[in-house]
C-alpha positions as CSV (number, residue, x, y, z in Angstrom):
1,X,3.6,-9.6,-12.7
2,X,4.4,-6.8,-10.4
3,X,7.5,-4.7,-11.0
4,X,10.1,-4.3,-8.3
5,X,12.0,-1.7,-6.4
6,X,15.3,-2.0,-4.5
7,X,14.4,-2.1,-0.9
8,X,17.9,-1.5,0.3
9,X,18.4,1.6,-1.7
10,X,14.8,3.0,-1.4
11,X,14.9,6.6,-0.1
12,X,11.6,7.7,1.4
13,X,12.9,11.3,1.7
14,X,13.6,11.4,-2.1
15,X,10.0,10.1,-2.7
16,X,8.6,12.8,-0.4
17,X,10.6,15.6,-2.2
18,X,9.4,14.3,-5.6
19,X,5.7,14.1,-4.5
20,X,5.3,16.4,-1.4
21,X,1.5,16.1,-1.4
22,X,-0.4,12.9,-2.4
23,X,-3.9,13.8,-3.5
24,X,-6.8,12.2,-1.6
25,X,-8.1,10.7,-4.8
26,X,-4.9,8.8,-5.4
27,X,-4.8,7.6,-1.8
28,X,-8.4,6.4,-2.1
29,X,-7.7,4.7,-5.4
30,X,-4.8,2.8,-3.9
31,X,-6.8,1.8,-0.8
32,X,-9.8,0.6,-2.8
33,X,-7.5,-1.4,-5.2
34,X,-5.7,-3.2,-2.4
35,X,-9.0,-3.8,-0.5
36,X,-10.4,-5.4,-3.7
37,X,-7.3,-7.7,-4.0
38,X,-7.4,-8.8,-0.4
39,X,-11.1,-9.3,-0.4
40,X,-10.9,-11.4,-3.6
41,X,-8.1,-13.5,-2.0
42,X,-10.2,-14.1,1.1
43,X,-7.8,-12.2,3.3
44,X,-9.3,-10.2,6.2
45,X,-8.1,-6.7,6.3
46,X,-8.7,-3.3,7.9
47,X,-7.7,0.3,7.0
48,X,-5.7,2.1,9.7
49,X,-3.8,5.3,10.2
50,X,-4.3,8.7,8.6
51,X,-6.4,7.6,5.6
52,X,-8.8,5.7,7.9
53,X,-9.5,8.8,9.9
54,X,-9.7,10.9,6.8
55,X,-12.5,8.7,5.5
56,X,-14.2,9.4,8.9
57,X,-14.1,13.1,8.3
58,X,-10.8,14.2,9.7
59,X,-8.6,16.7,7.8
60,X,-5.4,14.9,8.9
61,X,-2.9,14.8,6.0
62,X,-1.3,11.5,5.0
63,X,1.0,10.3,2.3
64,X,0.3,6.6,2.5
65,X,-2.2,3.8,3.1
66,X,-1.9,1.6,6.1
67,X,-3.7,-1.8,6.1
68,X,-3.6,-4.5,8.7
69,X,-4.3,-8.1,7.4
70,X,-4.9,-11.5,8.8
71,X,-4.2,-14.4,6.5
72,X,-3.8,-18.1,7.3
73,X,-0.4,-18.4,5.6
74,X,0.6,-14.9,6.8
75,X,3.2,-13.2,4.6
76,X,3.2,-16.0,2.1
77,X,-0.4,-15.3,1.2
78,X,0.2,-11.6,0.8
79,X,3.2,-12.2,-1.4
80,X,1.2,-14.5,-3.7
81,X,-1.4,-11.8,-4.1
82,X,0.9,-8.8,-4.7
83,X,3.4,-10.5,-7.0
84,X,0.8,-11.3,-9.6
85,X,-0.4,-7.7,-10.0
86,X,1.1,-5.6,-12.8
87,X,-0.3,-2.4,-11.1
88,X,1.9,-3.0,-8.1
89,X,5.6,-2.2,-7.4
90,X,6.9,-4.7,-4.8
91,X,10.3,-5.1,-3.0
92,X,12.9,-7.1,-4.9
93,X,13.5,-9.3,-1.8
94,X,11.3,-11.0,0.7
95,X,11.9,-9.8,4.2
96,X,11.7,-11.4,7.6
97,X,9.2,-8.8,8.8
98,X,5.6,-8.3,9.5
99,X,5.3,-5.3,7.2
100,X,5.3,-5.3,3.4
101,X,5.7,-1.9,1.6
102,X,4.2,-1.9,-1.9
103,X,3.3,0.9,-4.2
104,X,0.1,1.0,-6.2
105,X,0.2,2.9,-9.5
106,X,-2.6,5.4,-9.7
107,X,-3.6,8.0,-12.3
108,X,-5.4,8.4,-15.6
109,X,-4.3,5.0,-16.9
110,X,-5.8,3.2,-13.9
111,X,-8.6,5.3,-12.5
112,X,-10.2,8.8,-12.4
113,X,-7.2,10.4,-10.7
114,X,-5.7,13.4,-12.4
115,X,-2.2,12.9,-11.1
116,X,-0.2,9.8,-12.1
117,X,1.9,8.6,-9.2
118,X,2.6,5.5,-7.2
119,X,1.0,5.4,-3.7
120,X,2.8,3.7,-0.8
121,X,0.7,1.0,0.9
122,X,2.0,-0.6,4.1
123,X,0.5,-4.1,4.6
124,X,0.9,-4.9,8.3
125,X,0.4,-8.4,9.7
126,X,-2.3,-8.1,12.4
127,X,-1.4,-9.1,16.0
128,X,2.2,-7.9,15.7
129,X,3.6,-4.9,17.7
130,X,5.0,-2.4,15.3
131,X,6.9,0.8,16.0
132,X,7.9,3.4,13.4
């Protein structure tokens, strides 16, 4: 089972101060882990944002992974996938939203990353207009 975080009291600024730079290896590890989960569940997905352009050769810095998904059951399908994974940290409440913010544990206990840190992954339901 995934562990949980308190979505109401989550402070992204505090997280940014604690880990000002997220190494590319950790970002890639989180992206590949989530891609594997979604693929195994038969959920179509696509990588977006800063990490997507970094994989294409850009030097744009990013701190998180953005993935769009399309699933028949929508958010219910995503929740079923993420709640079962001990490597993930998920919100302690289900939202009425088209974005699910989870954290993937990365580091020596999980992959070849030197730094042990949770990486933010935003799972965004495709076909929805999102502003940040």
